[in-house]
C-alpha positions in Angstrom: 29.4 2.3 146.0 29.9 3.7 142.5 33.1 4.5 140.7 35.0 7.0 142.8 36.1 10.3 141.3 39.4 12.0 142.0 42.8 10.5 142.9 43.2 7.0 144.0 43.1 6.8 147.8 45.4 4.3 149.5 45.8 3.5 153.2 49.4 2.4 153.9 49.6 0.5 157.1 52.0 -1.4 159.4 50.0 -4.0 161.2 51.2 -5.8 164.3 54.3 -5.4 166.4 56.7 -4.7 163.5 58.6 -1.5 164.2 60.4 -1.1 160.9 58.6 1.4 158.7 61.1 2.8 156.3 59.8 0.7 153.4 56.2 1.7 154.1 57.2 5.4 154.2 59.0 5.0 150.9 56.0 3.4 149.2 53.6 6.0 150.7 55.8 8.8 149.3 56.0 7.1 145.9 52.3 6.7 145.7 51.8 10.3 146.8 54.3 11.6 144.3 52.4 9.7 141.6 49.3 11.8 142.4 47.5 9.4 144.8 46.1 10.4 148.2 47.9 8.4 150.8 46.9 7.9 154.5 49.8 6.5 156.4 48.5 4.9 159.7 51.8 4.7 161.5 53.3 1.7 163.4 51.6 -1.0 165.5 48.1 -0.9 163.9 45.6 -3.7 164.6 43.6 -5.1 161.6 40.5 -3.4 163.1 42.2 0.0 163.2 43.4 -0.5 159.6 40.0 -1.4 158.3 38.3 1.4 160.3 40.7 3.9 158.8 40.2 2.6 155.2 36.4 2.8 155.6 36.4 6.2 157.2 38.8 7.6 154.6 36.9 6.1 151.7 40.0 4.3 150.6 40.3 2.5 147.3 43.1 0.2 148.5 45.0 -0.9 151.6 48.8 -1.4 151.3 50.1 -3.6 154.1 53.8 -3.7 155.0 55.0 -6.6 157.2 58.5 -7.6 158.1 57.7 -9.5 161.3 56.6 -12.8 159.9 53.0 -12.4 160.9 51.8 -11.8 157.4 49.6 -14.9 157.1 47.6 -14.0 160.2 47.5 -10.2 159.7 46.7 -10.1 156.0 43.9 -12.7 156.6 42.5 -10.7 159.5 42.3 -7.5 157.3 40.6 -9.4 154.5 38.1 -11.0 156.9 37.2 -7.7 158.5 36.7 -6.1 155.1 34.2 -8.9 154.3 32.5 -8.6 157.6 32.1 -4.8 157.2 30.9 -5.3 153.5 33.9 -3.3 152.3 35.3 -5.9 149.9 35.6 -3.3 147.2 38.7 -2.0 149.1 41.7 -3.8 147.3 44.4 -5.2 149.6 48.0 -5.5 148.5 51.1 -5.9 150.5 54.8 -6.3 150.8 57.7 -7.0 153.0 59.6 -10.1 154.0 57.2 -12.7 152.7 58.5 -16.1 151.7 57.7 -17.2 148.1 55.8 -20.2 149.5 53.3 -17.9 151.3 52.4 -15.7 148.3 50.0 -18.1 146.6 48.0 -18.9 149.8 47.8 -15.1 150.6 46.4 -14.5 147.1 43.9 -17.3 147.5 42.7 -15.6 150.7 42.1 -12.4 148.7 45.3 -10.4 148.8 45.5 -8.9 145.3 49.3 -8.6 145.0 52.4 -9.1 147.1 55.6 -7.2 146.5 58.8 -8.6 147.9 62.2 -7.0 148.5 63.6 -5.7 145.3 60.3 -4.5 143.9 60.7 -1.0 142.5 58.5 1.8 143.7 57.6 2.4 140.0 56.4 -1.2 139.7 54.2 -0.7 142.7 52.8 2.6 141.5 52.2 1.1 138.1 50.4 -1.9 139.6 48.2 0.3 141.8 47.3 2.5 138.8 46.5 -0.6 136.7 44.5 -2.5 139.3 42.7 -0.2 141.7 39.2 0.8 140.5 39.4 -1.7 137.7 36.4 -3.6 139.0 33.9 -0.8 138.5 31.7 -3.0 136.3 31.3 -5.5 139.1 30.4 -3.0 141.8 33.9 -2.3 142.9 35.3 1.2 142.9 
């Protein structure tokens, strides 16, 4: 895929059984208000559903929000499915209740960035703007 034109497209997803979506909705609105196209998948999404949505929507990035403690399993599943579907150009970032000790291993698996409680919406918007579509010279969007 070449460099995408138009606004950055981000799928914001709540994987697993976590039923708390206020943070995801706040981030989705902040990204939208910053001029990005946001597809919010709603609660209780499987990694397969999230990756399917991202591919169907021609997303540039997936933002995962997890508060349930299943971040290691669910983030890895999304990354693995993107690889299997040859959609590694879709950047994955996330946030929620994620212990500091888990951040480096998640990044080693391919998660581009992790935002923990206290991160401002502006810092997330700025990060997305600075990092999504920056890999165009290497075949990424």
